[in-house]
C-alpha positions as CSV (number, residue, x, y, z in Angstrom):
1,M,123.9,84.8,115.3
2,E,124.4,88.7,114.2
3,R,121.5,91.1,113.5
4,L,121.4,94.1,111.5
5,W,118.9,96.6,112.9
6,S,116.9,99.3,110.9
7,P,115.4,101.6,113.6
8,W,114.6,104.3,111.1
9,R,111.7,101.8,109.8
10,S,110.1,101.8,113.2
11,Q,108.5,105.2,112.2
12,Y,106.7,103.6,109.3
13,I,105.7,100.3,110.9
14,G,104.5,102.0,114.1
15,T,102.0,104.2,112.3
16,F,100.0,101.1,111.3
17,K,99.7,99.3,114.4
18,E,96.5,97.1,114.8
19,N,93.9,99.2,116.8
20,E,89.9,99.0,117.2
21,K,89.2,100.9,114.1
22,K,88.3,99.0,110.9
23,D,91.6,98.2,109.2
24,S,90.5,100.2,106.1
25,E,89.9,103.5,108.0
26,V,93.5,103.7,109.0
27,C,95.1,102.2,105.5
28,F,97.1,104.9,103.7
29,F,96.3,102.9,100.4
30,C,92.9,103.3,100.9
31,N,93.1,106.9,102.0
32,A,95.5,107.6,99.2
33,I,93.3,106.0,96.3
34,K,90.0,107.8,97.7
35,L,91.1,111.0,95.8
36,N,92.0,108.7,92.7
37,E,94.5,111.2,91.2
38,V,98.1,111.1,90.4
39,S,99.4,113.7,93.3
40,M,102.5,114.5,95.3
41,D,100.1,114.7,98.3
42,T,99.2,111.1,97.9
43,L,102.4,110.1,96.4
44,I,100.6,108.1,93.7
45,V,102.4,108.1,90.4
46,H,100.1,105.9,88.3
47,I,96.3,104.7,88.5
48,G,95.2,101.7,86.6
49,N,91.6,100.2,86.4
50,T,91.9,98.1,89.4
51,S,95.4,98.8,90.9
52,F,97.7,101.6,91.5
53,V,101.4,102.6,91.9
54,I,102.3,104.6,95.0
55,M,105.9,105.6,96.0
56,N,107.1,104.5,99.3
57,K,107.1,107.4,101.8
58,Y,109.9,105.7,103.7
59,P,112.0,104.1,101.0
60,Y,115.0,102.1,101.2
61,N,116.2,103.5,98.0
62,N,115.2,106.3,95.5
63,G,112.6,105.0,93.3
64,H,111.0,102.4,95.8
65,L,107.5,101.7,94.7
66,L,104.4,100.0,95.9
67,I,101.9,98.4,93.7
68,S,98.5,97.7,95.4
69,P,95.0,96.7,94.2
70,K,92.3,99.4,94.9
71,K,90.4,96.9,96.9
72,H,91.2,96.6,100.5
73,T,92.4,93.0,101.2
74,G,95.4,91.4,102.5
75,N,94.7,88.0,100.7
76,L,95.8,87.0,97.4
77,D,92.7,84.8,97.1
78,D,90.6,87.9,97.2
79,L,92.1,89.4,94.0
80,T,90.2,88.7,90.7
81,T,92.2,87.5,87.6
82,N,92.0,91.0,86.1
83,E,93.4,92.5,89.3
84,M,96.4,90.1,89.4
85,N,97.1,90.6,86.0
86,E,97.0,94.4,86.1
87,I,99.4,94.2,89.5
88,M,101.9,92.0,87.4
89,Q,101.5,94.6,84.3
90,L,102.2,97.4,86.7
91,Q,105.4,95.7,88.1
92,S,106.8,95.2,84.7
93,S,105.9,98.9,83.9
94,A,107.5,99.9,87.2
95,V,110.8,98.3,86.2
96,K,110.7,100.1,82.8
97,V,110.1,103.7,84.3
98,L,112.8,102.9,87.0
99,E,115.4,101.6,84.5
100,N,114.8,104.9,82.4
101,I,115.3,107.2,85.1
102,Y,117.8,105.5,87.6
103,K,119.7,102.8,85.6
104,P,119.7,100.4,88.5
105,H,121.8,97.1,88.4
106,G,118.9,95.0,89.5
107,F,115.6,94.9,91.4
108,N,114.1,93.4,94.5
109,I,110.3,92.8,93.8
110,G,107.9,91.0,96.4
111,A,105.1,91.0,98.9
112,N,105.1,90.5,102.4
113,L,102.0,88.7,103.2
114,G,101.1,89.2,107.0
115,R,102.7,90.9,110.0
116,A,104.9,88.0,110.8
117,A,106.3,88.1,107.3
118,G,107.1,91.9,107.7
119,A,104.0,93.5,106.3
120,G,103.9,96.9,107.8
121,V,100.2,97.1,106.4
122,P,99.1,93.5,106.5
123,G,95.5,94.3,105.7
124,H,96.2,95.8,102.3
125,L,98.1,93.5,100.0
126,H,101.1,95.4,98.1
127,Y,104.2,94.6,96.0
128,H,107.5,96.5,96.4
129,V,109.5,97.4,93.5
130,L,112.9,98.3,94.9
131,P,115.7,99.3,92.4
132,R,119.2,98.1,93.5
133,W,122.8,99.1,92.7
134,N,126.0,97.2,93.2
135,G,127.5,98.7,96.4
136,D,124.0,100.5,97.5
137,T,124.5,99.4,100.9
138,N,126.9,101.2,103.4
139,F,127.9,101.9,106.8
140,M,125.5,104.8,107.6
141,P,122.3,102.8,108.6
142,I,124.4,100.6,110.8
143,L,126.6,103.2,112.5
144,A,124.6,106.5,112.3
145,E,121.0,105.1,111.9
146,T,120.6,107.1,108.8
147,K,119.7,106.1,105.3
148,V,121.5,108.2,102.5
149,L,119.0,109.0,99.6
150,S,120.4,111.0,96.7
151,Q,117.2,112.5,95.6
152,S,114.3,114.3,97.4
153,L,110.9,112.5,97.4
154,E,109.4,115.4,95.2
155,D,112.0,115.1,92.5
156,S,111.5,111.3,92.5
157,F,107.7,111.8,92.3
158,N,108.0,114.1,89.4
159,Q,110.5,111.9,87.3
160,I,108.5,108.7,88.1
161,A,105.0,110.1,87.4
162,A,106.3,111.5,84.3
163,G,107.8,108.1,83.4
164,F,104.6,106.4,83.9
165,K,102.6,109.0,81.9
166,A,105.1,108.5,79.0
167,L,104.3,104.9,78.8
168,R,100.6,105.8,78.0
169,L,99.1,102.6,79.7
């Protein structure tokens, strides 16, 4: 069996190792939403009533968004119907915003539930919305352990936050 390694992700995953502190004390989702504002400092691009959209600080591609409930939970059963509905609505809105900005050929949308499933933050449920393009994979991550992103995080933030604002949610 062959394996593809992505060692650049270890920095991201390593920052959220389980420790003695309460999970919500080290959770970047909880820390970001405490300010309750759209901000480059928090990477939050939109705040709803029960959920919010935040950029992935270590994206696989430009426009990689995370949609999370404000409530700290890693379990789907803990979400109310309103929270689940808003998360789905924000996924749809994220796709619209990203289509307008980046014109991707497709999307990966999903959640990793639990550390064994690949969740970097297993205690705080979140969905990935990841734009994809035909041919967006290349040799750089494999040979040079480098991911090539065509836009800065700040430029992405400005465009995506403006895109959500234009939707008037």
